N, C-alpha and C positions, 0 to 999 in steps of 0.2 A: 404577469405570466405566472401560472401555477407552478409551484416548486415540485419537481418530480419526486424528490425524496420524501416530502410530506405526503404526497398522494400515495406513494408506495407503502408508507408506514400505515396509513389509514386503511388501505385495502387489505394489508396483512392482518391488521387488528380485527377487521370485520370477518376475515376468513377464519381466524382462530376462534371467534365467538360463534361461528356458524355450526350447523349440525352435522358436518361431515365426520364420520367416525373412523378412528384409526386405532392401531394397537397401543396399549398403554406403554409409556416410556419406562421400561424397567431397567435399562442399562445405567451404569454409573460412570462410564468413561467412553469417549469417542476420539479416535485418532485417525488421521488421514494424510495423504500426500496429494497435492493439487498442482500438477504442472501448469504453468501460466505463461502465456506469450503476449505480454502487454505492449501497447504502443507507447514508447518512451518520449518524455519531454525533459530535457536535462539542461538547465541554464544555471551557470555558476558565475560568481564574481567575487572579488576580494577587496580588502581595504586598499591595497596597492593599486588595483585596477581602478577604483573610484578616484584615487588621487590623480590619475592620469586622464580623468574624464573620458574614459573609453566605455563603450557599451558593454553590457554583460555578454558572456560567451555562450552561444547556443551550440552545445557539443553535437547534438543530432544533426544540425545543419552544417556545421563546419567540417565534421568528420564523416558524414553520411552514415550514421549509426542506424542499423536495421533491427527489426524485432527478432527476438530469440526466446527460447524456452528457459524457464527457471522453475525448479521444484519448490513449492511452499509446503512447510510442515505445520500441521494444526493438531491441537489436542484440547479436549474439554473434559473436566473431571467434576462430577456431581450431578444432582438432579435439579431441584429448584434453585439451589445455591451452587454456583459453578465457578471453578477456576479455569481460566482460558489462557492458552499459550499458542503463539504462532511465530514462525520465522521464515524469512525469504531473503536471499542475497541476490541482488542484481549486479551484474558485472558485464561491462562492455569494453571491448578493445577494438581499436580501428586505426588504420593508416590513411593518410590523405596528403594531398598537395594543397597547401593553404591557398584559398581563393579570395580571402579578405583579410587584410592586416588587422590583428588584434593583439592585445596585451593581457597576459595572465600571470599573476604573482610577480609583477615587475619585469617580466620577460616578454619581448615583442616578437611575434611571429609574422613574418612578412609574406606577401603574395609570392607564390612560386616555391616556397620553402617546403621540403618534406617534413612531416611531423607525425607523431603517434600519440594516442591517448589511451588512458585506462581509467574508467570511471566505475566505482563500486558504491553500492548503497545497501547497507545491512539494515533490515527493518525487523525489529523484535516487537511483539505484542504480548504484554502480560496483564491479565485483568481478572475482574470478578463480575459475575452476572447473577442477578436475582430475577427469576421468573415469577412475578406475582400473580399471573394467570397461567395455570397449567392443568390440562385435562386430556382426555382421549382425543380431542379435536386438534390439539396443538398447544402452543404457549405464547405468551407475550411478556416481555420483561425489559429491564433497564440494566446497563452495565457501565463500568468504568475501566478504562485500560490505560496502561503506560506504554506509549509507543516510543521505542528507543531507536533513533535514527543515527547511523554513523555513515557519513558521506566522505569519500576520498576521491580526489581528482588529480590526474597527472597528465601533463603535456610535455613531450620531449621532441628534440630535433637535433640532428647532427651538428647544427650550427651553435648549439648551446653547450656550455661546460657542465651544467647541471639542469635536471628537469625542473619544471615549474609544478609545484604540488600544493594541494590544500587538503586539510583533514579536519572535519567538524563533527562533533557529537551533539545531538539535540534531543534530549528526553522530553516528551510531550504527553501530558495527561489528557485524556479525552473522556467524554461521557456520551452515551448513546442509547438507542432503543433497538430491540430485536423482536421479531415475531416469526412463528412457524405455524403453518396450517397444513393438515393432511388432506390430500385429495382422494386417497384410498388407503388401504392398510399398508401399502408398500411405496406410496409416492407422496412426497411432501415438497412444499415450497417455503424457503426461508429468506428473510431479508433483514439487513441491519444497517444502521447508519450511525456514525459517531463523528464528533468534531470538537475543535478547541481553537480559540483565538486569544492571544495575549500579547501585549506590547508595553514596553517601557523604554527608557533611554538606551539601554545596552542589549535588549533582548526583544525580538519581535518574531512571533511564530504563528502560523496558521496551518491546521492539519484537518483534512476531511477524508473519511473512509466510508465508501458505500459498497455493499456486497449483497447480491441477490443470487440465489442458487436453488436448483432442484435436486432432490435425492430420490433414488429408486433402489429398492433392495429389501432385505429381510431385517428383523430386529438385530441380527449379528453383524450386518455390514452391507455394503453395496457400492453403487456408483454415484458420482456427483458432477454436475455441470453448472457453471455460473458465470457471472460477469462482475468484475470488481474495478473500482476506480479509487485510486489513492492520490491525494494532492497534498504536497508539503511545501510551504513557503517559509523561509526562515531568514533571520538576521541575527547572527551570533558572532560577537567580537568583530563586527564590521565585515564578516564574510557572509554572503547571501547565497541562497539557493532557491530556485523555482523548479520544483520537481513534480512530475506527474507520471503515473503508470495506470493504464486502463485497457481492459480487453477481456476476452473470454478465457475461461480455464476449465479443466476437467480433471477428474481423478477418482480415487477410491478411498473408502473409510471402513474402519472396523469398530464394533461396539462390544463392550464387556460389561 
């Protein structure tokens, strides 16, 4: 099966090299806010959980977590050599009556018991980008990012003396490609993909980030709409997470 990420990157590269003319990129900074309503997948487990031979806890299924909006902040500084920054905080709170007995952090939650959960995922992106192809038609480049993931999970119930909690921070370096092509002087399409996979005896992590979006506006700013998929799998100090956020977003940006 053809990889859609590779196909998208090739199409963007071809578009950048095509003859579609656009305004020259004279700005040195771009900032934006992108409200995002992703479909969540949140599966967590712990060393204590593994020792009891109990399956991982799917928080979306166990607590009926629904999609909600989160603002993502983005900033880019530079022309051909750019510094990149973004931040988004996912936070889900839910109440449920337990439908399936599970154990989390050594505490067992039985069928019929009331319980609450609070899941937070702070995702920072700090990076550097080099556009080795850059002209009036668009650009194509490579970048490296440090994705800083901080994941906290809490499950509580009136039957417990203390809540079951987990707190994991996983910094992940990624490398990727990015391309932008201009369809007209005011309309562009951009796509980027980055990833990283590493494993040893104590640390196992996989991270993939795909983002494709269109922009419309003037050289000083405009509107943006896109689709993003973030996948993070990790094993850190015997705590594991299988996290995914994917869906459409929209927002606005300013250029200086």
